[in-house]
C-alpha positions in Angstrom: -6.5 -29.6 -10.3 -3.6 -27.2 -9.8 -3.3 -26.0 -6.3 -3.6 -22.2 -5.7 -3.0 -19.6 -3.0 -6.3 -18.0 -2.2 -6.5 -14.5 -0.8 -9.2 -13.0 1.5 -8.6 -9.2 1.4 -9.7 -6.9 4.2 -9.7 -3.1 4.2 -9.1 -3.4 0.4 -9.4 0.3 -0.5 -9.2 0.6 -4.2 -7.3 -2.7 -4.6 -3.6 -1.7 -5.0 -2.4 -4.4 -2.6 -4.8 -6.9 -4.1 -3.6 -6.1 -7.6 0.0 -6.6 -6.6 -0.8 -10.0 -5.1 -2.9 -11.1 -8.1 -0.1 -10.1 -10.5 2.2 -12.2 -8.4 0.2 -15.4 -8.9 -2.3 -15.4 -6.1 -6.1 -15.8 -6.5 -8.2 -13.1 -4.9 -11.4 -14.9 -3.8 -12.9 -12.5 -1.2 -12.8 -8.7 -1.0 -14.0 -6.6 2.0 -14.2 -2.8 2.0 -16.4 -0.6 4.2 -16.4 2.6 2.2 -18.9 2.2 -0.7 -17.0 4.7 -2.9 -13.7 2.9 -2.4 -15.5 -0.3 -3.3 -17.0 1.1 -6.4 -13.6 2.4 -7.5 -12.1 -1.0 -6.7 -14.6 -2.7 -9.0 -14.2 -0.1 -11.7 -10.4 -0.5 -11.8 -10.7 -4.3 -11.8 -13.2 -4.2 -14.7 -11.1 -1.9 -16.7 -8.2 -4.3 -16.3 -10.4 -7.2 -17.3 -10.0 -9.1 -14.0 -12.5 -11.6 -12.9 -15.0 -11.0 -10.1 -13.6 -12.6 -6.9 -15.1 -16.1 -6.3 -16.8 -15.2 -3.1 -17.6 -11.7 -4.2 -17.3 -8.1 -2.9 -18.4 -7.4 0.7 -19.2 -3.7 1.2 -19.5 -3.8 5.0 -17.4 -3.3 8.2 -14.7 -5.9 9.0 -16.1 -5.9 12.5 -18.9 -8.1 11.1 -16.4 -11.0 10.6 -15.2 -10.8 14.2 -18.8 -11.6 15.4 -20.5 -15.0 15.6 -22.5 -15.1 12.3 -19.8 -13.3 10.2 -17.1 -15.4 11.7 -18.9 -18.7 10.9 -19.4 -17.6 7.3 -15.8 -16.8 6.9 -14.6 -20.0 8.5 -16.8 -21.9 6.1 -15.3 -20.1 3.1 -11.8 -20.8 4.3 -12.7 -24.4 4.7 -14.0 -24.6 1.1 -10.6 -23.3 -0.2 -8.7 -25.8 1.9 -10.9 -28.7 0.6 -9.5 -27.8 -2.8 -6.0 -28.2 -1.5 -5.4 -24.4 -1.7 -3.4 -22.4 0.9 -5.5 -19.6 2.3 -4.1 -16.1 3.3 -5.6 -12.9 4.8 -4.1 -9.6 3.7 -5.0 -6.1 4.9 -3.9 -2.7 6.0 -6.5 -1.3 8.5 -7.1 2.4 8.3 -4.2 4.1 10.0 -4.7 7.8 10.8 -5.1 7.0 14.5 -1.5 5.7 14.5 0.0 8.4 12.4 1.9 11.2 14.0 0.7 13.5 11.2 -2.9 12.2 11.7 -5.2 11.8 14.7 -2.8 9.9 16.9 -5.7 8.5 18.9 -4.3 5.0 18.8 -6.4 1.9 19.5 -9.2 3.9 21.1 -9.7 5.8 17.9 -12.5 5.0 15.5 -10.1 3.6 12.9 -7.4 2.4 15.4 -9.7 -0.3 16.9 -9.9 -1.9 13.4 -6.4 -3.1 13.7 -7.4 -5.2 16.7 -10.5 -6.4 14.8 -8.2 -7.6 12.0 -6.1 -9.6 14.3 -9.2 -11.0 16.1 -10.4 -12.2 12.7 -7.1 -13.9 12.0 -7.0 -15.6 15.4 -10.6 -16.9 15.0 -10.4 -18.0 11.4 -6.8 -19.2 11.4 -5.7 -18.7 7.8 -2.5 -20.5 6.7 -0.8 -17.1 6.5 -1.5 -13.4 6.9 0.0 -10.0 5.9 -0.5 -6.8 8.0 0.5 -3.3 6.8 0.3 0.0 8.7 2.0 3.3 9.3 5.5 3.5 10.9 4.0 5.3 13.9 2.5 2.1 15.1 5.9 0.7 16.1 8.0 3.9 16.4 5.7 5.8 18.7 6.0 4.7 22.3 2.3 5.4 22.8 1.3 2.8 20.2 4.1 0.3 20.5 2.5 -1.5 23.5 -0.6 -2.1 21.5 1.4 -3.4 18.6 3.2 -5.8 20.9 -0.2 -7.1 22.0 -1.1 -7.8 18.4 2.1 -9.8 18.1 0.6 -12.3 20.5 -1.0 -13.8 17.5 1.9 -16.2 17.8 -0.1 -17.9 20.6 -2.5 -19.0 17.9 0.1 -21.1 16.1 1.8 -18.4 14.0 5.4 -17.7 13.5 5.9 -14.1 12.5 8.4 -11.6 11.2 7.9 -7.8 11.0 9.9 -4.9 9.6 9.7 -1.2 8.8 10.3 -0.8 5.1 10.8 2.1 2.8 9.2 2.1 -0.7 12.3 3.6 -2.2 14.1 0.2 -1.9 11.6 -1.3 -4.3 11.8 1.2 -7.1 9.0 3.4 -6.0 9.7 7.2 -6.5 8.6 8.1 -3.0 10.0 8.2 0.5 7.3 6.2 2.3 8.0 4.1 5.4 5.5 1.4 6.5 5.5 -1.5 8.9 4.7 -4.9 7.6 4.1 -8.2 9.5 3.9 -11.6 8.0 2.6 -14.6 9.9 2.6 -18.3 8.8 0.8 -21.1 10.6 3.2 -23.7 12.0 0.8 -26.4 10.9 1.6 -26.0 7.2 5.3 -26.9 7.9 6.6 -30.4 8.1 9.2 -29.2 10.6 8.2 -25.7 11.7 11.1 -23.4 12.6 11.1 -21.6 16.0 11.0 -18.2 14.2 10.2 -16.8 10.8 13.1 -15.2 8.9 11.3 -13.4 6.1 13.5 -12.3 3.2 12.2 -8.7 3.1 14.9 -7.5 0.8 14.8 -10.4 -1.7 13.2 -8.4 -4.4 14.5 -5.0 -3.3 16.3 -3.0 -6.0 18.1 -0.6 -3.8 19.4 -0.2 -0.2 17.5 2.6 1.3 20.4 4.1 3.4 22.6 4.2 0.3 19.9 5.9 -1.8 19.4 8.6 0.9 23.2 9.2 1.0 23.5 9.9 -2.7 24.0 13.5 -3.9 20.5 14.3 -5.2 20.0 17.5 -7.1 19.2 20.6 -5.0 16.4 23.1 -5.2 16.2 25.3 -8.2 14.2 28.4 -9.0 10.7 27.5 -10.3 9.9 28.4 -13.8 7.0 27.2 -15.9 8.1 24.5 -18.4 11.7 25.2 -17.7 14.1 22.8 -19.5 16.2 20.6 -17.3 17.8 17.4 -18.7 18.8 14.4 -16.5 22.6 14.3 -16.1 23.3 12.7 -12.8 25.7 9.7 -12.7 24.8 8.3 -9.3 21.1 9.0 -9.2 18.8 6.1 -10.2 16.6 7.7 -12.8 13.8 5.2 -12.1 13.4 6.7 -8.6 12.6 10.2 -10.0 9.2 11.8 -10.4 9.8 12.8 -14.0 10.7 9.3 -15.0 7.4 8.0 -13.7 5.4 10.9 -15.2 6.9 9.9 -18.6 6.5 6.2 -18.0 2.8 6.5 -17.3 2.2 9.2 -19.9 0.4 11.2 -17.3 -0.6 14.1 -19.6 -2.7 11.8 -21.7 -3.8 9.4 -18.9 -7.6 9.2 -18.4 -7.1 10.7 -14.9 -4.6 13.2 -16.2 -7.1 16.1 -16.1 -8.2 15.4 -12.5 -6.5 18.4 -10.9 -7.5 20.7 -8.1 -7.4 24.3 -9.3 -5.4 26.7 -7.1 -7.9 29.5 -6.2 -6.0 31.3 -3.5 -2.3 31.8 -3.0 -1.4 31.4 -6.7 1.3 34.1 -6.4 2.7 32.4 -3.3 3.0 29.0 -4.9 4.9 30.5 -7.9 7.6 31.5 -5.4 8.2 27.9 -4.1 11.3 26.5 -5.6 11.4 23.2 -7.5 12.3 20.6 -4.9 11.3 22.7 -1.9 9.3 20.2 0.2 10.0 21.9 3.6 6.6 23.5 3.9 3.9 22.0 6.0 1.3 22.5 3.3 2.6 23.3 -0.2 5.5 21.1 -1.3 6.9 21.4 -4.8 8.3 18.2 -6.2 11.6 18.1 -8.0 11.5 16.3 -11.3 14.8 14.5 -10.8 14.2 13.5 -7.2 11.8 11.2 -5.4 8.6 12.5 -3.9 7.8 12.8 -0.2 5.1 10.4 1.1 2.0 10.6 -1.1 -0.5 11.4 1.7 -2.9 14.1 0.6 -4.7 14.8 3.9 -3.9 17.3 6.6 -3.6 20.1 4.1 -0.5 18.7 2.5 -0.4 19.6 -1.2 2.1 18.4 -3.8 2.9 20.9 -6.6 4.0 20.0 -10.0 7.8 20.5 -10.5 7.5 22.9 -13.5 3.8 23.6 -13.9 1.9 26.3 -12.0 -0.5 23.8 -10.5 -1.0 20.9 -8.2 -0.3 17.4 -9.4 -3.0 15.4 -11.1 -4.5 12.1 -9.9 -2.6 10.4 -12.7 0.6 11.9 -11.4 -0.2 10.8 -7.9 -0.8 7.2 -9.2 2.6 7.4 -11.0 4.3 8.4 -7.7 2.6 5.2 -6.2 4.3 3.3 -9.0 0.9 2.0 -10.3 0.7 0.5 -13.8 -0.4 3.0 -16.5 -3.6 0.9 -17.1 -4.8 1.4 -13.5 -7.8 3.9 -13.5 -9.8 5.6 -10.8 -13.5 5.9 -11.1 -14.1 9.1 -13.1 -17.4 10.2 -11.3 -15.8 10.5 -7.9 -15.0 13.9 -6.4 -11.3 14.9 -6.5 -10.7 14.8 -2.8 -11.9 11.2 -2.7 -9.6 10.3 -5.7 -6.5 11.6 -4.0 -7.4 10.0 -0.7 -7.9 6.7 -2.4 -4.5 6.8 -4.1 -2.7 8.1 -1.0 -4.1 5.4 1.2 -2.8 2.6 -0.9 0.4 0.5 -0.4 2.9 1.6 -3.1 2.4 -0.9 -5.9 6.0 -2.1 -6.6 6.6 -2.4 -2.9 3.5 -4.6 -2.6 4.6 -6.7 -5.5 8.0 -7.4 -4.0 6.5 -8.5 -0.7 3.9 -10.7 -2.5 6.6 -12.4 -4.5 8.7 -13.1 -1.5 5.8 -14.5 0.4 4.9 -16.7 -2.5 8.4 -18.0 -2.7 8.3 -18.8 1.0 5.0 -20.6 0.8 6.1 -22.7 -2.2 9.3 -23.7 -0.4 7.2 -24.9 2.5 5.0 -26.9 0.2 8.1 -28.5 -1.5 9.4 -29.5 1.9 6.1 -30.9 3.1 5.0 -34.5 3.4 
């Protein structure tokens, strides 16, 4: 029997991170998501892409259940089953992050969502998978208020893990979006023949660009907004694949099944018509530039992204393109628009997730090759 790398996914959202891992050769065997609508959309997207149901199913409940005695025992037994097959076992997850976001609640670990980060690390320490991946907002490590808590979570090392962590920008991986996130990878020393003192994870192995270099380039400036105005790409040092328009065309957003999912602007229509293409300085309305990358695709806190040359907000299909999702990825059509945008904005940018999944897989396979 061919050995596999089995994934237990927590805080799965609509499955963007899981999809990236699955496309990179992992086997998703367990999926946990508390929000029933997120879970329904996860299952819908998976069905539409003809993916199999995870071996141990979908678990529409709080992750806190698995930090308690009965839930922990169940999870430990499932992990043991996978190990009996000779498979490596990994936990992946990005707990809800508004409590660590400067733009969000900023309540930290005492917040309703903030405490779930501790829950996730508690589950890791009690179930001891062979490896884990943790993802969250930059504010968790860059804000002094939250850094002490993050440092506490790094004590997962006392449970036999060697870890590495870094703040990454989605731009480096070919995503048309400025989006910074912190990632932590941990690997159990026990799967090594000769474990190193520290993990040196090759975060940039599958990066396409160097972020600082991308940001220094002479990107096109704002231009007056005009409906359906012509504007051809003619920039020598600008990577076209990092532009909004490139991805809109790549994903054929106008004809995408979620292409008509658009909030109608009922108030302030005259005002939004005065916002220049590429003017993202406003706290609320930000008009994208067709030949630039997007600001972070987070659609809460009254932030609205306007189409570069249409007198409207962007569609759900366009938001998915900005997240670099495959054209075939679909959001459950029966959901309300606000939920659809929240689901997309909450996810890890797809190409960024793919790069990390591939690097992690390379690392694990090297460990296996060096093993006894």
